C-alpha positions as CSV (number, residue, x, y, z in Angstrom):
1,X,130.0,114.0,109.6
2,X,129.3,110.8,107.8
3,X,126.8,108.4,109.3
4,X,128.5,106.0,111.8
5,X,129.7,102.6,110.8
6,X,127.0,100.0,111.0
7,X,124.1,102.2,109.9
8,X,122.0,100.3,107.4
9,X,122.0,101.3,103.7
10,X,118.2,101.9,104.1
11,X,118.9,104.5,106.7
12,X,121.5,106.2,104.5
13,X,118.9,106.1,101.7
14,X,116.3,107.9,103.9
15,X,118.8,110.6,104.8
16,X,119.8,111.1,101.2
17,X,116.3,111.2,99.9
18,X,115.0,113.7,102.4
19,X,118.0,116.0,101.8
20,X,117.4,115.9,98.1
21,X,113.7,116.7,98.4
22,X,114.4,119.5,100.8
23,X,117.3,120.9,98.8
24,X,119.8,120.7,101.7
25,X,123.2,119.1,102.0
26,X,123.6,115.8,103.9
27,X,126.6,117.3,105.7
28,X,124.7,120.1,107.2
29,X,121.8,117.9,108.3
30,X,124.2,115.4,109.9
31,X,126.6,118.0,111.4
32,X,123.8,119.7,113.3
33,X,123.4,122.8,111.0
34,X,121.0,125.1,112.9
35,X,119.2,127.0,110.2
36,X,115.5,126.2,109.8
37,X,116.0,124.2,106.5
38,X,118.5,121.9,108.1
39,X,116.6,121.5,111.3
40,X,113.4,120.6,109.6
41,X,115.1,118.2,107.3
42,X,116.7,116.5,110.3
43,X,113.3,116.3,112.0
44,X,111.8,114.8,108.9
45,X,114.5,112.1,108.8
46,X,113.9,111.4,112.5
47,X,110.2,110.9,111.9
48,X,110.8,108.5,109.1
49,X,113.3,106.5,111.2
50,X,110.7,106.4,114.0
51,X,108.2,105.1,111.4
52,X,110.8,102.4,110.5
53,X,110.8,101.3,114.2
54,X,114.0,103.0,115.5
55,X,114.0,104.1,119.1
56,X,114.6,107.6,120.1
57,X,117.9,106.5,121.7
58,X,119.1,104.7,118.5
59,X,118.3,107.8,116.4
60,X,120.1,110.0,118.9
61,X,123.2,107.8,118.7
62,X,123.2,107.9,114.9
63,X,123.1,111.7,114.9
64,X,125.3,112.3,118.0
65,X,122.5,114.0,120.0
66,X,120.6,113.5,123.1
67,X,117.4,111.4,122.9
68,X,115.3,114.2,124.4
69,X,116.4,116.4,121.4
70,X,115.1,113.7,119.0
71,X,111.8,113.5,120.9
72,X,111.4,117.3,120.8
73,X,112.2,117.3,117.0
74,X,109.7,114.6,116.2
75,X,107.0,116.3,118.1
76,X,107.7,119.7,116.5
77,X,107.7,118.2,113.0
78,X,104.4,116.3,113.5
79,X,102.8,119.4,115.0
80,X,104.0,121.6,112.1
81,X,103.2,119.1,109.3
82,X,100.3,117.0,110.6
83,X,99.2,115.9,107.1
84,X,102.5,114.1,106.3
85,X,101.8,110.5,105.3
86,X,105.0,109.0,106.7
87,X,104.3,105.4,106.0
88,X,103.7,106.2,102.3
89,X,106.8,108.4,102.1
90,X,108.9,105.6,103.7
91,X,107.6,103.0,101.2
92,X,108.4,105.3,98.3
93,X,112.0,106.0,99.5
94,X,112.7,102.3,100.2
95,X,111.3,101.1,97.0
96,X,113.6,103.2,94.8
């Protein structure tokens, strides 16, 4: 599933970069792959998009999911990886 029309190039860049760093395919992350690697990569993307100012509803629309699923994923990611410096990661991704 490609990202929907109208999604910014920076959003596409975030998805691509996280997938490359986590060694997972974009297709599996975007299509709702359910193995741990794909789920955590998806959560990571969602956290970066939240850092960028996206609402839970907007992220859910992009990924074809319910906003409560996105809320759950963001909370789980931040609980599992509390030391992530999301603003710095976002700056690095967008400056490439």
